[in-house]
N, C-alpha and C positions, 0 to 999 in steps of 0.2 A: 685889503686881504680878508678873505672869508675864514672866520675862525669857528663857525658852528658845525663843521663837518665831524663825523665820528672818526676816531683814530683806528684806521684799518690795520695799522702796524702792531697793535696790541694783540697778543695771542689770547684766544678765549680762555685758556687754562689759567691765565693770570688774573682773571676777573672772578671775584668771589660772589657768586649769585645765591649762595645758601642763606637761609634765614638764620639769624643769630639765635633765636629761641628754639629752633628745631632740635639741636643736640640735647638741650636740657629736657625737652619733652620726651625724647626717646630714652634718655637716661632715667627719667622718672618712671616711664612705662616699664623699663627693664627691672627697676627696683621693685615695683609693684608685682610684676610677674614672678620674680624670684621669691617674693614674700608669699605669694599664693602657693607656689610649688613647695616651699618649705613647710607651710601649714598643712598642705595635703600629705606630705611625707611624714610629718610629725603625727598627724591623725592616723595614718596607716601604721606607723611604728607603735603608737599608743594602743591601737586596737589589737595588733598582734601580741603585744606584751600582756594586755589584759586577757586575751584569749589563751595564751600559753599558761599564764598564772591560774586561770580557771581550770584548765585541763590538768595541771599538776595537782591542784587541790582536789579535783574530782577523782584522780587516780589513787590518791592516798587513802 
């Protein structure tokens, strides 16, 4: 009996061909991207706060 043949009866959706490390890398990239966006937003908020404070001091 020949036992080296591939199993044609197995549905391709049941075979996990994804790399185990791929989700971790995408997760880490997401965290880094979120950190960058947060720093950018914090910089804009800080800049606006300093600008408004300077404007208030200049108006008085």
